N, C-alpha and C positions, 0 to 999 in steps of 0.2 A: 342742589336739586334742580333738574331741568324743568322748564315750563311744562313740557309734555307730561313728566312724571307728576308734577303738582296737579295737573288737570285730572289725570287718572285717579290719583289719590282722593281728590275732592269728589269725583263721581262715585267712587266706591264707598266713601264715607256717607254720602247722601243716600245711596242705595241701601246701605246697611241700616240707616235710621228708618227708612221707609219700610223695611222688612221686619223691624222689631215687633210690630203689632200685627203683622199679617199672619193669617192662618191657612190660607189656601193658595192655589196657583194664581199667577198674575202675569199679565203682559204689560210692561211699562213702556210708555211712549217717551222717546228722547228726540228733541228737535235741535237742529243747529243750522246756521246760515252759510255754511261753506260747502263746496263740492265734495263728492264722495271720495276724491283722491286726497282730501285734507286729513290732518291728524285728528280732528274732531270725530271723524267717521271711525278712525282706528280706535279711539277711546270707546265709542259706542259698541263696536264689534267686540272689543276686549271685555267690556262690562257684561255683554250678553254671554260670552264664553265662560267667564268666571261665575256668573249666576248659575248657569247650567251645571258647572262643576260642583258648586257648593250646595245648591238647592234642588238640583234635578231638572229634568226637561220640562217640568210644568211651568217653569219661569222663563220669560223671554223679554228681550228688549227690542221693540220696533223702532227703527231709526228713520227719521225724516230729515234728510239733508237738503241743502240748497234752498233754505228758507221756504220750504213747502208749506210750513205752518205760519208763515209771516216773518217779519224782521225780528231783530233781537228784542225790541220793546214789546211787540205783540206776543212773542213766546213767553217773555217774563210775565206779562199780564195773564197769560193762560196758566202758567205755573201757579201764580198767586191765587187765581180763581179755582184751581184744582182740575182744570181741563187738560193739562199737560203735566206729566210726572217730572220730567227733567229737561233742562235746556242748557246748552253750552254756548257761551257768548264771549 
């Protein structure tokens, strides 16, 4: 299994757990520290596409590339605090 495939699988698994208790539309925030041309961005775009296919257009993933929300540790702290839904590091 490639690294990219493992990342996508982990992202989808995390998203599935997040939706298990959700009852209404949601926009999830995903942060990463790489440029938009990186595979992390592709994972976010793929996740957004799959969510729309499975749950409808009421669900979306807003992607914040290039450390817009801080470095890896800052984003991890934000995930732990509940201020950021997902981070790829």
